C-alpha positions in Angstrom: 71.4 117.6 -82.9 69.0 118.0 -85.8 70.3 115.1 -87.5 70.4 112.8 -84.6 68.4 109.5 -85.7 66.9 109.0 -82.2 65.1 112.2 -82.3 63.8 111.1 -85.7 62.6 107.7 -84.4 60.9 109.1 -81.3 57.1 108.2 -81.0 57.4 106.2 -84.1 58.2 103.0 -82.6 57.5 101.3 -79.1 61.3 100.3 -78.5 62.6 104.0 -78.2 65.3 105.1 -77.6 66.4 103.6 -80.9 68.1 105.0 -84.0 66.7 102.4 -86.5 63.4 103.6 -88.0 62.1 104.8 -91.5 62.2 108.5 -90.8 65.8 108.1 -89.5 67.1 106.6 -92.8 67.3 110.0 -94.6 69.4 111.5 -92.1 71.4 108.6 -91.2 74.2 109.2 -94.1 74.6 112.8 -92.9 74.7 111.9 -89.2 77.5 109.3 -89.7 79.5 111.9 -91.7 79.1 114.5 -89.0 80.1 111.8 -86.3 83.3 110.9 -88.1 84.2 114.6 -88.6 83.8 115.1 -84.8 85.6 112.2 -83.8 88.8 113.0 -86.1 88.6 116.7 -84.9 88.7 115.3 -81.1 91.9 113.3 -81.8 93.4 116.5 -83.4 92.7 118.3 -80.3 94.4 115.8 -78.3 97.6 116.7 -79.8 98.0 119.8 -77.6 98.6 117.3 -74.9 102.0 116.8 -76.5 103.3 119.9 -74.8 103.8 117.8 -71.4 106.8 116.1 -73.1 109.4 118.3 -74.6 110.7 115.7 -77.2 107.1 114.9 -78.2 106.2 118.5 -78.6 109.3 119.1 -80.7 108.6 116.2 -82.9 104.9 117.6 -83.3 106.4 120.8 -84.4 108.5 119.1 -86.8 105.5 117.4 -88.5 103.6 120.7 -88.6 106.6 122.3 -90.2 107.1 119.9 -93.1 103.3 119.9 -93.8 103.6 122.8 -95.9 106.2 120.8 -98.2 103.4 118.0 -98.4 101.0 120.6 -99.5 102.9 121.9 -102.2 103.4 118.3 -103.4 99.8 117.6 -103.4 98.9 120.5 -105.3 101.7 119.8 -108.0 100.5 116.5 -108.1 96.8 117.4 -108.6 98.2 119.8 -111.3 100.0 116.7 -113.0 97.0 114.4 -112.6 94.6 117.1 -114.4 97.0 117.8 -117.2 97.7 114.1 -118.1 94.2 112.9 -117.6 92.9 115.7 -119.8 95.4 114.8 -122.4 94.8 111.2 -122.2 91.2 111.5 -122.7 91.6 113.4 -126.0 93.3 110.1 -127.3 91.3 107.6 -129.3 91.5 104.3 -127.4 89.0 101.6 -126.1 90.3 101.5 -122.5 87.5 102.0 -120.2 89.6 103.1 -117.3 90.6 106.3 -119.1 87.3 106.8 -120.8 86.8 110.3 -119.1 88.9 113.0 -116.8 87.7 111.5 -113.3 88.3 107.9 -114.2 91.6 108.9 -115.8 92.9 110.7 -112.9 91.8 108.1 -110.6 93.8 105.4 -112.6 96.9 107.6 -112.7 96.9 108.2 -109.1 96.5 104.4 -108.6 99.7 103.9 -110.5 101.5 106.6 -108.7 100.5 105.1 -105.2 101.2 101.5 -106.6 97.4 100.6 -106.1 96.8 99.9 -110.0 95.9 96.2 -110.5 96.0 96.3 -114.4 98.9 95.1 -116.6 100.6 97.4 -118.9 101.2 94.7 -121.4 97.4 95.4 -122.1 98.2 98.7 -123.7 100.5 97.4 -126.4 97.7 97.9 -128.8 97.6 101.7 -128.0 101.3 102.7 -128.1 100.6 106.5 -127.7 98.6 105.9 -124.4 101.3 103.7 -123.1 104.0 106.2 -123.8 102.0 108.9 -122.1 101.4 106.5 -119.0 105.2 106.2 -118.7 105.8 109.8 -119.1 103.4 110.4 -116.2 105.1 107.7 -114.0 108.4 109.5 -114.8 107.5 112.9 -113.7 105.2 112.1 -110.9 107.2 109.0 -109.2 110.8 109.5 -110.2 110.9 113.4 -110.1 108.1 114.5 -107.9 108.3 112.0 -105.1 112.1 112.1 -104.8 111.8 116.0 -105.0 109.5 115.6 -102.0 111.8 113.3 -99.9 114.7 115.9 -100.6 112.6 118.7 -99.5 111.4 116.9 -96.3 115.1 116.0 -95.4 116.1 119.8 -95.9 113.2 121.0 -93.7 113.9 118.4 -91.0 117.5 119.4 -90.7 116.6 123.0 -90.6 114.1 122.7 -87.8 115.9 119.8 -85.9 118.7 122.1 -84.8 116.2 124.3 -82.9 113.1 121.9 -82.4 113.6 121.8 -78.7 113.7 125.5 -78.2 110.7 125.8 -80.5 108.9 123.3 -78.3 109.9 125.0 -75.0 108.6 128.4 -76.6 105.3 126.6 -77.5 104.9 125.2 -73.8 105.6 128.9 -72.5 103.1 130.4 -75.0 100.5 127.8 -73.8 101.3 128.3 -70.1 100.7 132.2 -70.6 97.4 131.7 -72.3 96.1 129.4 -69.5 97.3 131.8 -66.6 95.0 134.5 -68.2 92.2 132.3 -67.0 93.4 131.7 -63.5 91.6 133.5 -60.5 93.6 135.9 -58.9 93.2 134.4 -55.4 94.5 131.1 -56.7 97.7 132.4 -58.3 98.4 134.6 -55.0 98.1 131.3 -53.1 100.5 129.5 -55.6 102.9 132.3 -55.4 103.0 132.5 -51.3 103.5 128.7 -51.6 106.8 129.1 -53.6 108.2 131.1 -50.7 110.0 133.3 -52.8 110.6 135.8 -49.9 112.7 132.9 -47.9 116.5 132.9 -48.5 117.8 129.6 -49.9 121.1 127.7 -49.2 124.0 127.4 -51.6 125.3 124.8 -49.1 124.7 123.6 -45.5 124.8 126.9 -43.6 125.8 129.0 -46.7 122.5 131.2 -46.9 122.1 132.7 -50.1 119.6 135.2 -51.7 115.8 135.2 -51.9 113.5 134.7 -54.8 114.6 131.4 -56.0 113.6 127.7 -55.8 116.2 125.5 -54.4 116.8 122.2 -56.4 119.3 119.9 -55.0 121.8 117.8 -57.2 124.7 115.6 -56.6 128.0 117.2 -56.2 129.7 115.2 -58.9 127.0 116.4 -61.5 128.4 119.9 -62.4 131.7 120.1 -60.7 133.2 123.7 -60.5 136.9 124.3 -60.1 136.7 128.1 -59.6 134.2 129.5 -57.3 132.1 132.2 -59.1 131.1 133.5 -55.7 133.7 135.6 -53.8 133.0 135.5 -50.0 134.7 138.0 -47.7 134.9 137.9 -43.9 133.6 140.7 -41.8 130.4 142.8 -41.3 127.7 142.7 -44.0 126.8 146.4 -43.3 126.2 148.2 -46.7 128.2 151.2 -45.5 131.4 149.1 -45.5 133.5 149.0 -48.3 134.4 145.9 -50.2 138.0 144.7 -49.4 140.3 145.6 -52.2 142.0 142.4 -53.6 143.8 142.2 -56.8 141.9 139.8 -59.1 144.1 137.5 -60.8 143.1 135.5 -64.0 144.3 132.1 -65.1 146.9 133.5 -67.4 148.6 135.7 -64.3 148.5 132.7 -62.2 150.3 130.4 -65.0 152.9 133.3 -65.4 153.5 133.3 -61.9 154.1 129.7 -61.4 156.2 129.8 -64.6 158.6 132.3 -63.2 158.8 130.5 -59.6 159.9 127.4 -61.6 162.4 129.2 -63.6 164.0 130.6 -60.4 164.0 127.4 -58.8 165.8 126.0 -61.8 168.3 128.5 -61.9 169.1 128.0 -58.2 169.4 124.1 -58.6 171.7 124.7 -61.5 173.8 127.0 -59.6 174.2 124.8 -56.4 175.0 121.8 -58.7 177.7 123.9 -60.5 179.2 125.0 -56.9 179.5 121.8 -55.1 177.6 119.4 -56.7 180.5 117.7 -58.7 182.8 117.3 -55.8 179.9 115.9 -53.7 179.3 113.2 -56.3 182.9 112.3 -56.5 183.6 112.2 -52.5 180.3 110.0 -52.3 181.8 107.5 -54.9 185.0 107.3 -53.2 183.7 106.5 -49.7 181.7 103.7 -51.3 178.6 105.2 -51.5 175.8 104.3 -53.9 
């Protein structure tokens, strides 16, 4: 608040509140820088709202993961800029854009990002400078930037396989941190409203267990061929034993069906050998089909 121009203009003009006055001129520059920083931090904090969408939160996690690779690239690029700009300044030439280290680094960075407006034909009278600039372009653009692209691809493939899981973990962490600030009475009312003490229905009339939340879905969404819940008739008293029933898996059932088919085929073959041939001949002689 000490850099607020309105406070500096208080009492100096009759049109207050205003931020335009002679006293506010000295603090106006610092105030605009602080305002820009505060606005940028405000939008950065809004990134936490991405947890409400799982896919968007996963994308934010991927971006945060690959930022480390970008940081290494920036460090390597800064090292190359300082090395080549310091070496170019040592050359004897009349090019003003390379007259000192800051200007040389600025010019080389503009060449890297494609913002350089000059023409390389202007450096034909300084072949050593031109060769050194071409060497920098080869190292920075052809090697370093392509290496950054390869690193980003590898990092993305590594994180993409588990990004939804990481997003759910991030959401769970945020929920746990928020629950610490929730009042106890409000939390108790929320748990009571969930009605965990009531039993839920597996199906209409089929009462299940308590401590769950019932979610309805179409019957064709998740078809179940073998029911995983075994139901037995009789009393539900815990003193009664469960009925003994031999459990058969799918392989045993298939073997039983195969044995039944083999016995049926043997019976058919025997009956055909005993009277099947004569029956066929008699039917043909009598004019049957």
